N, C-alpha and C positions, 0 to 999 in steps of 0.2 A: 333656373333649375337648381335645387338645393344640392349640397354636397352629398347628402345621404342618398338621394335619388341617383346621382351620378355614379356612386359606388355600386349600387345594385343594378343599374341599367346594363352594364356589360354582361352580367350573369344572366339576365333575362334574355338578352340577345343570344347568348350561348344556348339557352334552353330551346329557343325557337329553331336554332340551327342544328340541334342535336339529331333529329330524325334524318335530315339530309346527310349529315356526316356519317350516321350509322349505316344508312343504306349504301352510301358510297364505299364505306369500309367493307361491308358485307359483300358487295359486288366484286371488290378487288380480291377478297379472300376466296370467293368462288372461282375467279379466273386463275388463281394460283393452285387450285386443287389438281392433284395428279391422279392418273389411273390407279396407281398403287394405293393412294389414300382412299379412293372410292372402294377398292376391293377390300381393304381392311375394315371399313365401316360396314359393308355388306356382310362380311364374315362375322363381325361382332354382333350385328343385329340378328343374324341367323342363330347364333348360340343363345342369345337372350330368349328368343321365341321357343327354341327347343327345350331349354331348361325350365322356363316358366309356364309355357302354355301347352305345346304339343311336341313330344309326348309328356312334357312337364315332369322331368325327373326330380326337380327340387321343389315341387308343389304338391300339396295334398289334394287340391281341387283341380278338376279337369273339365273345363267348360267345353261345350260342343255347339255346333251349328252357328247361328247368327251371333250368339254370345262370344264364341271363340273368335269369329271374324272381327267383331267389334273390339275385343281386347287386343287382338293382334295389331289392328290399326292404331289403337291408343298407345300401345307399347312402342310401336315404330315411331309415332309422332314424338313421344317423349324422348326416345333415344336420339333422334335427330335434332330436336329442339335444344338439347343440352349443349350443342355446339355454339349456339348464339346467345342463349339466356340461361347460363348454368345455375344461378341462384334461384330464379323463378321455377325452373324445371325441377330442382331438388324439392321445393316445397309442394309442387303439384304431385310429384311422384310419391311423396309421403302420404298425401291424401288418397291417392289411387291404390297404393300397395297395402297400407295398413288400414284403409277404410273399407276395403272389400275383402272377400274370401277367395279371390282368384290368384293368389300368390303374387309373384313379382319380386322375389328376393334378388335374383340376378340383375334385373333392371335397376333396383334400388342401389345395389353396390356399384354398378357402372355409372349411374347418374351422380352418386355421391363422390366417387373418384374424380369424375369430370369436373364437378363443381369445385372441389379442392384444387384441382390442377389449373382451372381457367380463371378463377376469381383472383384478381391481382392484389387488391387492397386487403390488408389483414383486418382492418376494421369491418369492411363489408363481409369478409369471410366469417369473422366472429359473430356478427349480427345474423347472418344466414343460419349458422349452426344453432344459435340460441332460439331463433324463431322455429327452426325445425324441431328442436327438442320440445318446445312448448306445444307445437302442433301434435307431436307424437304422444305427449302426455294426455292431451285432451281426447285423442282417439282411443288411447289405451283405457281410459276410465269408462268409456262408453262401449267398448268392443270386447273386453276380456273380463267378464263379471266374476270368474272363479278365483282369480288371483288377487288377494287383498293383503293389506298389512305390509310388513317389511319384505316378505318374499315377493309379493306382487310388484312392489316398487323396484326391487332389485332385478327382477326379470325384465321389467320395462326398460330400465337403464341398460341392461345387458343387450337387449335386442337393438336398441338405438346405438350403443357403443360399437357392437360388432358389425352391424349392417350399414350404418350411416357414418358414425364418427370415425371409425378406423379407416375405411376407404377414403373418406374426406381428408384425413390427416396424411395418409400415404400419398395421395395425389398432390397435396400442397407441398409435401417434402420433395417430391420429384420435380415439381415446377420450380421450387426455390433452388434446387441443386442445378437444374438446367440453366436458370437465370444466372447463377453464380459462375458456371462454366462459360457462358456467353460473355459475361462481364469481364472475366479474366482474359478471355481471348481478345476482347476489344481493348483491354488495358495493355496487353502485350503488343498488339498492333500499334496502339498509340505511342507506347514507349519506343517502338522501333522507328516510327516516323519522327519522334522527337530526337532520337539519337542521330538520325540522318540529318535533321535540321540543324542540330548543334554542330555536327561535323561540317556542314556547309557554312555555318557561321564562323567556325574557326578558320576554314579555308578563305573566306572573304576577308576576315580580319587580317590574316597573314598577307593576302594580296594588297590590302590597304597599307600595311606596314612597308611592303616592298615598294609600292608606289611612292610612299612618303620618303623612304630612303633615297630612291632614285631622284625624286624631285629636289631633296635637300642637298644631296652630294653631287651627283652628275650634273643636275641642272645648274648648280652654283658654279661648278668648274667650267662647264661649257659657256656660261655667261661671261666668265672671266676671260676665256680664250677669245670670244667674240669681241669683247671690249678692247683687249690688248691688240688684237689684229686690226681693229678699226683705227686705233691710235697710231699704230705702226704704219698704216697706209698713208697717213698724213705727213710722215717724215719726208722732208724735201731732199734729203741726201740719198734716198733710194733711187735706184735706176728703174727703168721700165720693167725689166725682167723680175727684179725683186718685188716691185710693187704688185705685179701680176700674181706672184706666188703668195703674197700676203692676202690679196683678194680671194684667191682660191681657199686659203686657210680660213678666212672669215666666213666665206660661203659655206664651207664644210661644217663649221661650228653652228651656224644658224640652222642648217639642215638637220644636224644632230639634235638640236633643241626641239625642232618641229617633230622629229621622229620620237623623241622622248615624251612629248606631250601626247602623241598618239598611243604609245605604250601605256602611259599612265591612264589614259581614257579607257583602254581595254581592261586594265586591271580593276578599274572602278566602274565597269559597265552596269553593275547592279544598283548604282545610285539613281534616285528618281530624276528624270529630266527636269530642266528648269521650267519648261512650260507647264509640267504637272504641278510643280510647287506653286506656280502662279495661279493656277486654276482651282486647286483644291485647298482652299484657305478656310479660316474660321468663319468668314462671311458666307461660304458655300454650305455651311451646316443647315441653313434653312432649306435649301434645295434638297439636301440629303434627307431631311425629315419629311418633306413633302413627298418625295419618292417612296419612302417607307409607308406613308399613309396610303398612297395609291396602291401599294402592294398588299394592303389589308392589315398592317400592323397598327395597333392602338398605341400611338406614340404622341407625346406632348413635348414642346420645347419651351424652356424657361430661360430668359436672358436677364442678366442683372449687372449693375455697375455701369460706369462710363467707359465706352469703347475707346481704345487708343491704338496707334499703329503698332504692328508686331513684326519681328523678323520673319523671313520666309520660312525658315525651318520650324520656328515656334508655331506659326499659323498653320503650316501643313501638319505638324504633329497633333494640334488640336482637332483638325478635321479627321485625322486617322483614328483618334480616340473615339470620336462619335461614330465613325463608320464601323470600327471593330465592335463597339458596344452594341449597336443595332444588329449587326450580323450575328453575334453570339446570342442575343436575346431571341431573335427569330429562329435560330437553329436549336437552341437548348431549352427554351421555354416558350414553345408556340402557344399563341393565344393569350399570353400574359401582357398586361399593360406596361409600357416603357416610358420613362421620363428622361429627357436629355436636358442638362443644365449647363449653360455657358455664363460664367460670372467673372466680371473684371474686379478682382480684389485690389486693395491699395498697393500690394507688393507683388502680385502674381495673378496669372489667369488660371481659373479652375474650370475644368471640363469634366462633367460627370454623366454617366449613363447607368441607370438602375432599372431593374425589372422586377415585377412581382413574381411569385411562384406560378408555375403553369397551372391551368385549370384542372388537369388530370391528377395533380399532386405528385407526379412522377417526372423527374428531370430526365430529359432525353439526352443520353451521353454525358460528357463532361467538357470542361474548357479545352479548347483546341490549342494547337501550336501557334496560332496567330498572336496570342498574348505575349509570347516571348519576343517575337519580332516587334510588336508594339512597344514593349518595354525598352528595347534597344533604340527605337526611334525617339521615344520620349527622353531617354538618357542622353542621346546625341544632341537633342535640343536644349539640354541643361535642366530638364525637369525631373519629377518623381512620379511614379505610377503605383497606384494601389489597386489590387484585384482581390476580391473575396466575397463570400456570402454575407447576406444581411441577417441580423439577429432574428427578425420576424419572417425569414424566408426570402427567397429571391437572390439576386446577384448584383454586384456593384463594381463598376470600373471608373476610377477617378484619376485624373492627372493634374498636377500642379506645374505650370510652365512659367518661366521668367519672361519679363517684358523686353529684356535686352538679349542680344546674341552672345552666348557664352561659348567658350572653347573648352571642350572636354579633354583633359590632359591624359588620363589613363583609363582604359577600359577594364571593368571588373571581369573576373573569371566567370566560368559558366556554372559555378556551384549554386549561386542564387537562383538562376533560371531552372536548374535541375530540381532544387527544393520546391520552387513554385509549382512545377509540373507534377512532382510527386504528391504535394499537398492537394492539388486539384484532383488527382486520381483518387486520393484517399477520401475526398469529399464526394466522389461520384456515386457512392452507395454500394461499393463492392464490400461485402461482408464475408469473412472467412467462416463465420458460424451460421451462414444461411441454411435453413432447413433443419437445424438441430432441434429447435423448439417443437417443430411438427413431429419429428420422429420420437422425441421424448414423450410428447403427449400421447402418441399412438402406443408406445410401450407402456405408459401408465394405464391406458384403457385395458390392454391385455392383462396387465398385472392385477388390476382391480377385479376383472371378470374371473380370472383363474383363482385368485385368492378368495373372492367371495364365495364361489361354489365349493372350494375346498373347505372353507369354514362351515358352510351349511352342511356339507357331507359328514363332518365329524361331530355334529351336534347329536346328543343322545335323544332317542325316541322313547319316552316313558309311558305315553298314553296309548297303550296297545292292549288288545284282547286276544287271548288264546283261542284257536279255532275249536278246541274241544269244549270250551265254555260256551261258545256261540251255539254249538250243536246241542248242548244240554238244555238250553233255554227253550221253554215251550210256551205256546199261547195260553194265556190265563194265569201264568205264574205270578205270584205276588210281586209287586214292583219293588218292595223293600229288599227282597232276597236278591234280585238282579242288580239293583243299584249298589248293594254292599259288595258285590263282586267286581263292579266296574271301578278300576283304579283311577283316582284323580291324579292330576299332575300336568306337566307341560309337554308339548310335542315339539318336534324339530321345526325350525323356521321354514323348511322346504315343504311342509305338508299343505299349508294354505287352508282354504275353506273346504272342509270335508263334505259339505252339503252339495258342492258342485257336481253335476252329472248324475244326481240321485233322482229317484222317482218322487212324485208328490207325497207329502206326509198325510197320514189319515186325518180326517177332520176332527178337531177337538183333542188331538193327542199331543204329547210332549216327547220328543225324540232325542236320543243320545247317539252321537256318532263316534266311533272308535276305529283305529287302524287294526287290521288283522296282523297277527305275528307271522303269518305266512305270506311273504312277498317274493315275487320272481322278477328277474330283469327282463324276461322274454314277454311278459304280459303287456308291456307298453304303458303301464300306469301303476297305481297303488290300490290295493283291495281295501274298501271301507265297509265296516259293519254298522248296521243301524238297529237300535232298539227303541220301539215306540210304546208309550204308556198312556193309559186312560182309565179313570175309575180305580186307580190303585193296582192295576193288573197290566200285564204285557198284552198288547193288542196286535203287535206286528214285530217281526224281526226280518231284516232284509240285508242284502249286500249289493254293492255296485263297484265297478272298476272306474276309478277316477284317473283319466289320462292327464299327464303333465308334460 
C-alpha cells in the first residue's frame, strides 16, 4: 500500500464512521434534554406560528385550510431541524421564506440566529452565509420584478442583512462569548488544580529534604554510636555489668537506626516502588502501544539504534514519557494519529510522542498537570523534557535521557513549571477578543442599512408633474404640447421602475411615466402618472399607486 493511500485511508474510515457517531451524539443530546428546554422550544415554535401564519401579525399573506396546515408542518419541521443541521436548515429556510408568498420572517430570523449560534467553525459559517446570499440573490431576481437598478440591489441586500445576516452575527457573537466564559472558567479551574499540585510538590520536596537531613546527620551519628558500642563491648577489662550496659546501648542505637529508616520511608512514601520500576521499563513500551491500539488509538511505534542497558530510573522515565504522551493525545486530540519513537543515539536515549491535529480541527481542552510531574521525573533521571505544539499542527512530547545514572544536585524552583503551564493555557485557544468580530460586523450591517436609506431619503426628486397639469391634459391633445410641459431630469434612487403595478399600455402607444407632486405617507406607496401617445396625440392618461 502506498504512502498516499495510507494517508487518505484514516479519513475514509472516519467518513464511514461519521453517521454512527452522529446518531450516538444525537441520542446522547436527546437524553440530556430537560423539561424546561422542551417548554422553551414549544413556546418559541408557538410564537413563530402566531407571527407568521395564524393570525400572522408579521405577514401580508394569510393561508387557510390545507395550505395553512401544510405551512405549519413545514415551519415546525424547519424550526426543529435547526437544532441538528443549522447550516442546511438556513439554506432551506431561505428557499421556503423568500421563494413563496406565505411569509416566514420570524422563522427566518430564528433559523439564522440558530445557525450563527450552532456552527462552530468560522470557515463553515462564512461559507454558509455566502451560499445563503447567493441563493437570496437568485430568488430576488426572479421574484421581485419591480425593483431594479441600484435601489433594487440595495433593498435586496437590506432584506438579507436585517433578516438573515444580523441574527446570524448576533447568534455567533453570543456563542463565542459563551465559549469564552466556559474557557475562562476551565482555565481558572485548571490553574487552581495546578496551584494545588505545585503546593503538593513543594511539600514533597521539603519532606525529601527532611529525610535527607535525617539520613545524613542522625543516621551518621547513630552509626557511630553503634560502632563505638560494639568496639567497647570487646574490651576485656569490662565487667559483666558494664558489658551488659554497653550491649543495651548498642541495641538502642541499632533500634534507633531501624526506626529512622521507617521514618524516612514514610517521608518518601510517594516514590515509586522498586517492583514498579522493574516492570515499567523502556522494553515495556511495546506492550503499552499494543494496549493503546486495542483501545482504538491509531498509533505506530518506531525504534532505532542499538539497544543498551539502562539504569532503572532512566528506563522508567522513558516508559512514563511514552505513557503520558499517549494519554494526552487520546484526551486532547481524539481520533488523531500518534507516533511513538524510541531511538538509541550515540550519547543519549531519545523518546518522542507526537500526534497530528484532531479530525474536528478543535483541540479538546489543553495540556494537563501531568506534564509537570513528568518533567520532574525526567529531571530526576538526569534528562531534559521538551513539550510544545508542532509547526504544522499537533503536539509533541520529547525527552532526552542519559545512559548512566546521574545524581541531581539541586532542584530548580517552580517558576519554569508555572511558565510552561501558563504557556499551555495561552495556547489552548482562549481569546479575550472572542466575539468582537461578529458584533462589529453586525454593527456594520446596521450602519450600512441606516446610512443607505438616509442617503436615499435626501436625494432630490426632479422628475415630477404637478397635479393641475395632469388634470388639464385631455385626450386628443397634440403630443408636442404635452411633452414640452414634461420636465426631463433624474429621479431619486428610491423610485425604482415606475411601470411596476401599472395597467397594460394601449397597443401601439408610447407612454411616459412621472411622479405626482402630491404624495402622502398614509397611502402606502407613491402616486405615478402616465401619459400615452399615438399618432402625435394623447390617447390615454392614467394614474396608479405603486406600493414600495
